[in-house]
C-alpha positions, -999 to +999 in steps of 0.1 A: +484+165+298+517+163+316+520+184+348+550+199+365+553+208+402+559+244+414+570+246+450+552+271+472+573+277+503+561+282+539+559+320+534+536+326+505+534+356+482+498+369+483+481+394+460+452+414+476+429+433+453+395+449+459+371+469+438+360+502+454+327+488+469+346+459+484+377+476+499+361+479+533+353+441+533+389+433+523+404+457+549+382+442+576+392+407+566+429+416+565+427+432+599+410+402+614+437+380+598+466+404+605+487+379+624+482+351+598+492+375+570+522+391+588+549+366+577+538+364+541+548+388+513+518+409+504+513+427+471+483+450+465+470+473+438+469+510+442+446+524+469+440+490+484+477+487+492+478+522+507+448+515+530+461+480+539+496+493+548+481+520+571+456+496+587+479+466+592+510+485+602+534+466+580+549+470+545+527+462+515+543+461+480+521+485+461+514+483+424+494+505+401+456+508+407+436+482+388+424+505+360+459+518+355+474+484+350+477+469+385+455+439+375+478+432+346+509+436+368+495+410+391+486+387+362+522+390+349+535+381+384+512+351+384+525+339+350+561+344+360+556+324+392+559+352+417+523+352+432+513+321+451+476+330+455+451+357+448+425+373+471+403+395+449+372+409+464+355+420+432+321+436+429+297+414+408+270+441+408+290+471+396+302+474+360+340+480+359+356+501+331+386+477+332+365+445+332+386+428+305+416+432+328+397+417+357+387+387+335+423+383+323+436+384+359+412+357+370+421+337+339+458+338+347+451+325+382+432+295+367+458+289+339+486+288+365+465+269+391+469+293+420+442+295+448+417+323+443+394+338+469+367+362+456+349+368+488+353+367+525+342+331+530+366+317+504+394+339+518+386+326+553+389+290+541+422+296+523+439+315+551+429+289+577+439+259+556+467+237+571+483+240+536+487+278+542+517+275+566+536+247+550+554+238+518+531+228+490+538+215+455+513+231+431+506+211+399+506+232+368+501+219+332+534+217+314+528+243+286+561+235+268+542+216+241+519+246+236+549+270+235+568+249+209+538+241+186+541+247+149+520+274+135+509+272+099+526+297+076+552+307+102+588+294+100 
């Protein structure tokens, strides 16, 4: 498959999401990494965004809560090239009523080849990577052939 490059600039756009049982973990992680996150554009879903803005002391772009469409908003932002990477502390032991949305969000991150951290260890590795504070060309499959494919019975 042919790939195209999508430039990620020095200041990244980061989505922060956490299920209820993981909000404390995400907030503690963000507070620990407050200075590293400060120059990046941060988006967060609902309550997570409210808590982060209060705890970090700087502006967080807040979307709907996950069950009310926030996960889908972030997925759309990934597909349109707005979000550079996703930190999603999800709870693997608690069933979620919006589980299909969670799966779709993670799928969008993989389809568009953005880095994903699903726990504190992976988030630590991403935020401390030398690639974090520089320009980076992300390779993404060129989906143009898929978009222009012929579909039987449709003119």
